[in-house]
ZAGUVEX-577929 format. One record per residue: residue in one letter; x, y, z of N, C-alpha, C in turn. Coordinates in steps of 0.02 Angstrom, whole numbers, padded with zeros to 5 digits, always signed. Example, Ala and Ser with C-alpha at 12.3 -4.5 7.8 and 13.67 -1.06 7.14 Angstrom:
a+00660-00284+00390+00615-00225+00390+00660-00165+00390;s+00642-00112+00354+00684-00053+00357+00645+00002+00394;
***
This chain:
m+01112+00678+05950+01056+00671+05900+01049+00724+05855;n+01070+00784+05865+01067+00842+05820+01113+00834+05756;e+01170+00790+05765+01212+00783+05715+01218+00705+05694;s+01155+00686+05684+01145+00607+05669+01170+00594+05603;g+01182+00637+05556+01210+00629+05495+01283+00605+05489;r+01315+00626+05544+01383+00604+05551+01394+00531+05566;a+01346+00499+05589+01339+00428+05604+01311+00389+05548;v+01252+00417+05521+01214+00380+05478+01244+00383+05394;v+01268+00432+05384+01291+00448+05312+01350+00400+05294;p+01402+00396+05338+01454+00346+05324+01433+00279+05315;l+01383+00253+05356+01358+00183+05352+01316+00182+05284;v+01279+00235+05263+01242+00225+05209+01282+00228+05148;r+01340+00260+05156+01382+00254+05088+01428+00197+05092;y+01450+00167+05148+01493+00110+05141+01446+00054+05121;y+01377+00048+05149+01340-00017+05124+01301-00001+05059;r+01309+00057+05035+01277+00082+04972+01198+00068+04976;v+01171+00107+05021+01102+00098+05042+01060+00155+05001;p+01013+00132+04957+00979+00186+04926+00931+00218+04978;g+00905+00277+04951+00861+00310+04987+00796+00280+05015;e+00771+00235+04960+00712+00193+04971+00721+00138+05026;r+00783+00129+05042+00795+00067+05090+00822+00100+05162;l+00830+00167+05168+00848+00203+05224+00780+00219+05266;l+00784+00201+05327+00731+00224+05376+00761+00260+05427;v+00744+00320+05443+00765+00362+05495+00709+00367+05541;v+00715+00337+05610+00660+00349+05657+00679+00391+05703;h+00625+00445+05710+00636+00498+05759+00562+00522+05790;d+00576+00560+05847+00517+00587+05881+00490+00645+05832;d+00430+00666+05850+00395+00722+05817+00347+00756+05861;i+00360+00818+05869+00311+00852+05911+00245+00879+05887;d+00245+00875+05819+00185+00888+05772+00141+00837+05774;l+00162+00774+05801+00112+00717+05799+00089+00709+05870;p+00026+00692+05881-00003+00677+05948+00032+00619+05973;f+00036+00629+06035+00076+00571+06081+00049+00507+06063;g+00102+00462+06049+00085+00389+06029+00070+00368+05954;k+00059+00427+05919+00045+00417+05847+00109+00404+05805;l+00094+00355+05764+00155+00338+05712+00138+00367+05651;r+00185+00389+05611+00175+00406+05535+00244+00394+05503;a+00233+00358+05442+00286+00330+05396+00280+00373+05339;q+00340+00405+05312+00333+00444+05250+00405+00446+05222;r+00399+00458+05147+00462+00463+05114+00471+00541+05088;g+00532+00557+05105+00549+00627+05082+00519+00682+05126;g+00528+00743+05103+00493+00798+05130+00539+00841+05172;g+00521+00883+05209+00564+00927+05243+00588+00900+05310;h+00624+00938+05356+00646+00909+05419+00602+00920+05466;g+00554+00972+05457+00496+00991+05509+00537+01023+05571;g+00600+01051+05567+00631+01079+05621+00665+01025+05663;h+00669+00963+05639+00704+00909+05677+00777+00913+05655;n+00823+00933+05705+00898+00943+05688+00925+00875+05661;g+00900+00820+05691+00937+00756+05668+00919+00734+05601;v+00858+00744+05576+00835+00732+05508+00869+00790+05470;r+00872+00854+05494+00908+00905+05448+00986+00879+05438;s+01019+00856+05490+01074+00829+05478+01087+00782+05433;v+01042+00724+05432+01056+00670+05391+01038+00694+05319;a+00992+00734+05306+00973+00761+05245+01036+00803+05211;r+01058+00852+05256+01114+00891+05232+01165+00848+05209;m+01190+00798+05258+01255+00762+05240+01248+00716+05182;l+01181+00695+05173+01170+00653+05116+01167+00690+05050;g+01145+00751+05056+01134+00796+05004+01068+00785+04975;d+01023+00748+05007+00955+00726+04972+00911+00701+05033;a+00853+00727+05032+00803+00712+05082+00755+00649+05064;d+00772+00620+05009+00726+00559+04993+00738+00500+05024;f+00725+00497+05091+00729+00435+05127+00668+00432+05165;w+00663+00372+05194+00605+00355+05238+00611+00383+05305;r+00558+00403+05340+00555+00426+05400+00498+00382+05442;l+00506+00360+05509+00467+00338+05539+00455+00387+05598;k+00404+00425+05609+00396+00470+05657+00354+00444+05717;i+00378+00456+05783+00340+00440+05831+00324+00504+05877;g+00257+00514+05872+00228+00564+05896+00240+00570+05978;v+00268+00638+06000+00270+00640+06070+00226+00709+06089;g+00188+00748+06042+00144+00794+06060+00183+00859+06076;r+00147+00911+06078+00182+00975+06085+00192+00990+06161;p+00249+01036+06167+00266+01054+06236+00210+01090+06267;p+00201+01083+06329+00151+01125+06364+00170+01200+06377;g+00123+01245+06371+00138+01317+06376+00201+01340+06341;r+00241+01368+06372+00300+01402+06333+00365+01369+06353;m+00355+01300+06364+00410+01249+06374+00456+01241+06312;n+00520+01249+06320+00564+01248+06260+00560+01176+06230;p+00545+01164+06162+00541+01103+06138+00594+01055+06149;a+00660+01084+06146+00713+01033+06170+00713+01006+06234;d+00698+01048+06279+00683+01019+06358+00626+00965+06353;y+00576+00981+06321+00518+00936+06319+00541+00865+06292;v+00571+00862+06230+00590+00805+06205+00640+00759+06246;l+00670+00795+06284+00726+00768+06319+00707+00751+06393;k+00641+00766+06413+00627+00750+06481+00602+00675+06482;r+00603+00641+06552+00576+00580+06548+00502+00579+06544;f+00467+00527+06516+00405+00507+06523+00378+00503+06583;t+00315+00528+06600+00281+00524+06661+00265+00450+06677;a+00243+00436+06735+00218+00366+06743+00154+00351+06703;a+00117+00397+06699+00051+00392+06660+00065+00380+06580;e+00124+00424+06556+00137+00411+06482+00179+00347+06474;q+00214+00316+06519+00260+00256+06507+00229+00197+06477;p+00174+00174+06502+00134+00120+06474+00116+00134+06397;e+00101+00187+06389+00069+00208+06319+00134+00205+06270;i+00190+00240+06291+00248+00254+06249+00276+00176+06237;d+00275+00129+06290+00304+00068+06281+00267+00024+06228;v+00202+00039+06226+00163+00006+06174+00174+00030+06104;t+00188+00100+06095+00203+00136+06037+00277+00110+06015;v+00316+00108+06057+00385+00082+06041+00381+00011+06015;q+00349-00021+06040+00334-00106+06012+00307-00091+05945;y+00259-00058+05933+00223-00051+05869+00279-00022+05812;a+00318+00026+05844+00368+00054+05793+00422+00003+05780;a+00445-00043+05828+00493-00101+05810+00455-00149+05767;d+00397-00160+05768+00360-00203+05717+00370-00172+05645;l+00356-00108+05647+00358-00074+05583+00426-00073+05555;i+00473-00073+05595+00548-00071+05568+00558-00137+05540;e+00541-00195+05574+00545-00264+05549+00517-00275+05487;q+00459-00244+05472+00416-00249+05412+00457-00208+05351;f+00478-00148+05379+00523-00115+05332+00579-00157+05306;i+00619-00189+05352+00674-00226+05322+00650-00277+05274;t+00595-00310+05283+00581-00370+05244+00533-00348+05183;d+00498-00299+05188+00457-00273+05137+00480-00203+05104;s+00443-00153+05124+00466-00090+05101+00439-00034+05134;g+00448+00026+05121+00425+00084+05153+00342+00096+05134;e+00321+00077+05079+00243+00087+05053+00201+00038+05105;e+00234-00016+05119+00195-00065+05168+00184-00041+05242;i+00230+00003+05265+00228+00032+05333+00200+00089+05329;r+00193+00121+05273+00158+00192+05266+00083+00181+05296;e+00049+00139+05261-00024+00120+05283-00029+00098+05354;r+00014+00048+05365+00016+00002+05430+00023+00062+05492;a+00066+00111+05482+00089+00152+05536+00017+00182+05575;g-00022+00206+05534-00086+00237+05560-00128+00184+05594;q-00122+00129+05566-00169+00076+05603-00138+00062+05672;l-00073+00059+05675-00051+00034+05736-00042+00082+05792;s-00049+00152+05776-00035+00204+05816-00079+00200+05882;n-00044+00218+05934-00071+00206+06003-00106+00270+06018;g-00099+00321+05985-00123+00389+06011-00186+00408+05960;d-00218+00464+05988-00270+00490+05945-00245+00527+05888;d-00294+00528+05837-00277+00570+05773-00288+00638+05788;
***
């Protein structure tokens, strides 16, 4: 995951996908659990996979669909936190969030990022 650019960038170049048509979907510890956010451009926010894609593209002007997983508890290592299994209590909520994300990805394919930006907040399963 940390080297996602190695897989993404050759496909982007082969199919000549412009930044406004590239959607990178990733977890985000700075969003509350179950919250969705779509944005274009910006920094990597410490996410190594996003950093890798931006670095290898030479440009960060692509769409991201962020899936909130919340902050790690206490002093837990963020990498350990995002790699752990969801709890039994979290699983139903994340299942709904993943379905919402899939709906947004479908809409991105047929429409554009601007349409999913607004809708992402409306579909979020988590609290703001």
